[in-house]
C-alpha positions as CSV (number, residue, x, y, z in Angstrom):
1,M,-0.3,0.1,-0.1
2,L,1.1,3.8,-0.9
3,T,1.8,6.1,1.7
4,R,0.9,9.2,1.6
5,K,4.8,9.9,1.4
6,G,4.8,7.5,-1.4
7,V,2.1,9.2,-3.6
8,L,3.6,12.3,-3.0
9,R,6.8,11.0,-4.3
10,K,5.7,9.1,-7.5
11,G,3.7,12.4,-8.1
12,A,7.1,14.3,-8.1
13,D,8.7,11.2,-9.9
14,G,5.8,11.8,-12.9
15,M,6.1,15.5,-13.1
16,R,10.2,14.8,-13.7
17,K,9.3,12.3,-16.3
18,R,7.1,14.9,-18.1
19,L,9.2,17.4,-18.3
20,R,12.1,15.4,-19.8
21,L,10.0,14.0,-22.4
22,L,9.2,17.8,-23.4
23,I,12.4,18.3,-23.7
24,L,13.2,15.4,-25.5
25,I,10.1,16.4,-27.8
26,S,12.2,20.0,-27.9
27,L,15.1,18.5,-29.6
28,L,13.8,16.6,-31.9
29,A,11.7,19.5,-33.1
30,C,15.2,21.7,-33.5
31,G,15.8,19.0,-36.7
32,D,19.1,18.0,-37.5
33,S,22.4,19.2,-35.0
34,S,24.8,17.3,-37.3
35,G,25.6,20.5,-38.9
36,P,27.9,23.5,-37.7
37,Q,27.0,24.7,-34.1
38,S,27.0,28.4,-33.4
39,N,29.3,29.4,-30.6
40,P,29.7,29.9,-28.0
41,T,27.7,27.6,-26.3
42,V,24.5,27.2,-24.7
43,A,24.8,26.9,-20.8
44,S,22.1,28.1,-19.0
45,V,18.6,29.0,-19.7
46,S,16.6,31.3,-17.1
47,V,12.6,32.3,-17.2
48,T,11.8,35.3,-15.9
49,P,9.4,35.5,-13.9
50,A,10.7,32.6,-12.2
51,S,7.4,31.9,-10.5
52,A,3.7,33.7,-10.8
53,A,-0.1,33.1,-9.9
54,L,-2.4,33.7,-12.7
55,Q,-6.3,34.1,-12.6
56,T,-8.0,31.4,-15.1
57,F,-8.4,33.5,-17.8
58,D,-5.4,35.7,-17.7
59,S,-2.1,35.7,-19.7
60,L,1.8,36.2,-18.9
61,T,4.3,36.8,-21.3
62,L,7.5,34.9,-20.0
63,T,11.3,35.7,-21.1
64,A,14.1,33.5,-21.5
65,V,17.4,34.4,-20.5
66,V,20.4,32.5,-22.5
67,K,23.7,32.4,-21.1
68,D,27.1,31.3,-22.3
69,T,29.6,29.3,-19.8
70,R,31.0,32.5,-19.0
71,G,28.0,33.9,-17.9
72,D,27.3,36.4,-20.9
73,T,23.9,36.5,-22.3
74,L,23.5,35.3,-25.6
75,T,20.5,36.7,-27.8
76,G,19.3,35.8,-31.4
77,R,19.0,31.7,-30.2
78,P,16.0,30.1,-31.0
79,T,13.4,29.5,-28.1
80,N,11.2,26.2,-27.8
81,W,8.4,27.0,-25.2
82,L,6.4,24.1,-23.9
83,S,3.8,23.5,-21.2
84,S,3.8,20.6,-18.5
85,D,-0.4,20.7,-18.7
86,T,-1.9,22.2,-21.8
87,A,-5.2,21.5,-19.7
88,R,-4.1,24.5,-17.4
89,A,-2.4,26.6,-19.2
90,T,-0.8,27.1,-22.5
91,V,2.1,29.1,-24.1
92,T,3.1,30.3,-27.6
93,Q,6.4,30.4,-29.2
94,T,6.6,34.0,-28.1
95,G,6.3,33.0,-24.7
96,L,2.7,33.7,-23.9
97,V,1.1,32.2,-21.5
98,H,-2.8,31.7,-21.2
99,A,-4.1,30.7,-18.0
100,L,-7.1,27.9,-18.7
101,R,-8.0,26.0,-15.7
102,T,-6.9,26.1,-11.6
103,G,-3.6,24.4,-10.2
104,P,0.3,24.3,-10.7
105,V,2.0,24.0,-14.0
106,A,5.4,24.2,-15.5
107,I,6.6,26.3,-18.6
108,L,9.6,25.4,-20.2
109,A,11.9,27.4,-22.4
110,V,14.4,25.3,-24.5
111,V,17.3,26.2,-26.5
112,D,19.6,24.2,-27.7
113,G,18.9,21.6,-25.8
114,V,19.2,23.4,-22.6
115,S,15.8,24.4,-20.7
116,G,14.5,26.5,-17.7
117,Q,11.3,26.8,-16.3
118,A,8.8,29.1,-14.8
119,N,6.3,27.7,-12.1
120,I,3.3,29.1,-12.6
121,T,0.2,28.8,-10.4
122,V,-3.4,29.4,-11.9
123,T,-6.3,30.3,-9.1
124,P,-10.0,31.2,-9.6
125,S,-10.6,34.3,-10.7
126,V,-14.3,33.9,-9.9
127,F,-15.0,35.2,-6.2
128,T,-18.8,35.3,-6.3
129,V,-21.6,33.7,-7.9
130,V,-24.8,36.0,-8.0
131,V,-27.7,34.0,-9.6
132,H,-30.7,35.7,-11.1
133,A,-34.3,35.1,-11.6
134,G,-37.5,36.7,-12.9
135,D,-39.4,35.3,-10.3
136,D,-38.9,33.0,-7.1
137,S,-41.5,30.8,-7.6
138,L,-43.6,28.8,-10.1
139,R,-46.5,26.5,-10.4
140,P,-45.8,22.6,-11.5
141,G,-45.5,22.3,-15.3
142,E,-44.4,25.4,-15.6
143,S,-40.5,27.1,-16.0
144,L,-38.9,29.7,-15.1
145,Q,-35.3,30.9,-16.3
146,F,-32.6,31.7,-14.4
147,T,-29.0,33.5,-15.1
148,V,-25.5,34.0,-13.8
149,T,-23.3,37.1,-13.2
150,L,-20.0,36.2,-12.4
151,L,-17.7,38.7,-9.9
152,G,-14.0,38.7,-9.0
153,K,-12.7,39.6,-5.5
154,S,-12.9,43.6,-5.9
155,G,-16.6,43.6,-7.2
156,N,-15.8,43.3,-11.1
157,V,-17.5,41.2,-13.6
158,V,-16.1,38.3,-14.4
159,T,-16.5,36.5,-18.4
160,G,-15.0,33.4,-19.8
161,P,-15.5,30.6,-17.0
162,T,-18.5,28.0,-17.3
163,W,-20.5,27.1,-14.4
164,T,-23.2,24.4,-14.0
165,W,-26.6,24.0,-12.4
166,S,-28.2,22.1,-9.8
167,T,-31.1,21.9,-7.4
168,S,-31.1,20.6,-4.2
169,D,-34.4,18.6,-4.9
170,P,-34.7,17.3,-8.3
171,T,-38.0,15.6,-7.3
172,V,-39.4,19.3,-6.7
173,A,-38.0,20.8,-9.2
174,T,-35.0,20.4,-12.1
175,V,-32.6,22.7,-13.7
176,S,-31.3,22.4,-17.5
177,V,-27.8,22.9,-18.3
178,T,-28.7,26.2,-19.8
179,G,-30.5,27.3,-16.5
180,I,-34.1,26.7,-17.4
181,A,-36.0,25.7,-13.8
182,H,-38.7,23.3,-14.5
183,G,-41.6,23.0,-11.3
184,R,-42.0,19.1,-10.9
185,T,-44.0,19.1,-7.2
186,P,-45.0,21.4,-4.9
187,G,-41.9,22.2,-2.3
188,S,-38.8,24.7,-2.1
189,V,-35.4,24.3,-3.4
190,S,-31.8,25.9,-3.6
191,V,-31.3,26.5,-7.6
192,T,-27.3,26.9,-7.7
193,A,-24.7,27.7,-9.9
194,T,-21.2,26.5,-9.7
195,A,-18.0,28.3,-11.0
196,E,-14.4,27.4,-10.2
197,G,-15.4,25.7,-7.2
198,V,-17.3,28.9,-6.1
199,V,-22.0,28.4,-5.5
200,G,-24.2,30.7,-5.8
201,A,-27.8,29.9,-4.5
202,R,-31.4,31.8,-5.4
203,A,-34.7,30.2,-3.2
204,L,-37.6,28.5,-5.7
205,R,-40.9,27.4,-4.3
206,V,-43.0,25.4,-6.3
207,M,-46.8,26.2,-5.6
208,V,-49.4,24.2,-4.5
209,P,-51.8,24.7,-7.9
210,V,-54.8,26.4,-6.5
211,E,-57.7,26.8,-8.5
212,L,-60.1,28.5,-6.9
213,V,-60.7,31.3,-4.2
214,T,-64.1,31.7,-2.3
215,I,-64.8,34.6,0.1
216,T,-67.8,34.2,2.6
217,P,-69.8,35.9,2.9
218,A,-69.9,37.4,-0.6
219,S,-71.2,40.9,0.5
220,V,-71.6,42.2,4.3
221,T,-72.7,45.5,5.8
222,V,-70.7,46.6,9.0
223,G,-70.6,49.2,11.1
224,S,-67.7,52.2,11.2
225,G,-65.4,50.3,14.3
226,V,-66.9,46.9,14.0
227,V,-64.5,43.6,13.5
228,F,-66.0,41.3,11.0
229,P,-64.0,37.7,10.0
230,L,-64.2,36.4,6.8
231,Q,-63.7,33.0,5.5
232,V,-61.9,32.2,2.4
233,T,-62.0,28.3,0.7
234,L,-59.1,26.9,-1.4
235,R,-59.8,24.3,-4.0
236,D,-57.2,22.4,-6.7
237,S,-58.5,21.6,-9.9
238,T,-60.3,18.5,-9.0
239,G,-62.1,20.3,-6.5
240,S,-60.4,19.0,-3.4
241,Q,-60.2,21.3,-0.5
242,L,-56.7,23.2,-0.1
243,N,-55.6,23.7,3.9
244,G,-52.4,25.5,5.4
245,L,-51.8,28.1,2.7
246,V,-50.9,31.7,3.0
247,V,-53.7,33.7,2.3
248,G,-53.0,37.4,1.5
249,W,-55.7,39.7,2.0
250,A,-56.5,43.5,0.1
251,S,-58.9,46.4,0.4
252,T,-59.7,48.3,-2.8
253,D,-60.3,51.2,-0.2
254,T,-59.0,51.3,3.1
255,N,-60.7,54.5,3.8
256,V,-63.8,52.5,4.0
257,A,-62.6,49.3,5.7
258,T,-59.3,47.4,6.0
259,I,-58.6,43.8,6.6
260,D,-55.8,42.0,8.5
261,T,-53.8,38.9,7.5
262,G,-56.1,37.2,9.5
263,G,-59.2,38.1,7.3
264,R,-60.8,40.0,10.3
265,L,-62.3,43.1,8.4
266,V,-62.7,46.5,10.2
267,G,-65.1,49.1,9.1
268,R,-64.1,53.1,9.3
269,V,-66.2,55.1,7.4
270,P,-69.4,54.8,5.8
271,G,-68.6,53.9,1.8
272,N,-68.7,50.9,-0.4
273,T,-65.2,48.2,-1.1
274,S,-64.1,45.2,-2.7
275,I,-62.0,42.5,-0.5
276,S,-60.2,40.3,-2.4
277,A,-57.8,36.9,-1.4
278,T,-55.1,35.9,-3.2
279,A,-53.3,32.3,-2.5
280,E,-50.4,30.9,-4.7
281,R,-51.0,33.6,-7.1
282,R,-54.6,32.6,-7.9
283,A,-56.7,35.6,-6.7
284,S,-60.5,35.1,-5.7
285,Q,-62.6,35.0,-8.6
286,A,-65.4,37.4,-6.8
287,A,-64.7,39.5,-4.4
288,A,-66.3,40.5,-1.2
289,L,-68.6,43.6,-1.9
290,I,-68.4,45.3,1.7
291,R,-70.5,48.4,2.8
292,T,-69.8,50.3,5.6
293,V,-72.1,52.7,7.5
294,T,-72.3,54.6,10.6
295,F,-75.1,52.9,13.5
C-alpha cells in the first residue's frame, strides 16, 4: 500500500518524467544537429519571472534569458516554449502564457537542448456567483429562466469561466444546463450555479396549484369600528379543498374598511369597498362587497 509520502514521491517523479519528455520533444523539433554549431555554447536558460500566480483566463509574457559558460547573455537563439499541462495553461512560441484551469503548471523554455522553467499557479478568477431569476416561485409544469453573474474579488464582472446548474431536490424542481428551472411537485428548493468551485444559490418555491379562491360571505354590511371575520376556501383543479396555505388579503379602499392578514375586516367610515383574497397567485374570482355604515 502506498503511503502519503509515497504518493507524493510518485507524483513528483511523474512530473519530472513529463518535463524530460518535453525537453526531448523540443530537441527533436530542432531538426538535424549534425551541421556546424554556433558558438559560444549555451550553458543555462532561466525564465523570468521564475514563478507567478495567474487567475484563470489571464495572460502573462515570460522571457527566456540565455547565457554561455562565461555567464554572458546570448541573444538571437531560437527558443522552444512548452507547457507541462496544456489543460491548465498554454504557451505560445513567443512566451505568452494563457491560464485556463486552476492548479500548478510548469512552463519550459528550451534553447539548444538546455532548458529553464517557470512555475505557474493558476488560481480561480471567480470570487462570487450571483444567481438571478425573474421570480422566486412557479407552479408544477411551469418553467423559469435563471441567469448568472460572476464577480471577481474586487467586484468586477468576470467573463470566460463556465458554470454548472443543480437543484437541492430534483423531485421538486429540475434545472437544465442552460439554467431553465422546471417545477415538478410543490415544495422549496435551492437552485445553484457553480463556477471554479464557487457556489451561488437562489431559493425557488414550487406552489400548490390553487384553482379556486372563494370568500364568504360574498357581501356584508358593517358599522364603523366593527370587526367582522371573513372566511376563504381554496380548491384545486379537482375541487378538493386545500388547507394550510398562506392567504393574502386586500381592500380596494382602506379608508372605508381594512382587513388584516387573518381575514378580519374592520369598518372605518361609511362607503363601499371590495375585499380580495389571493393564494399561490390565484386571486378570488368574485371579491366580497363590503358596505360600511354608521350605526
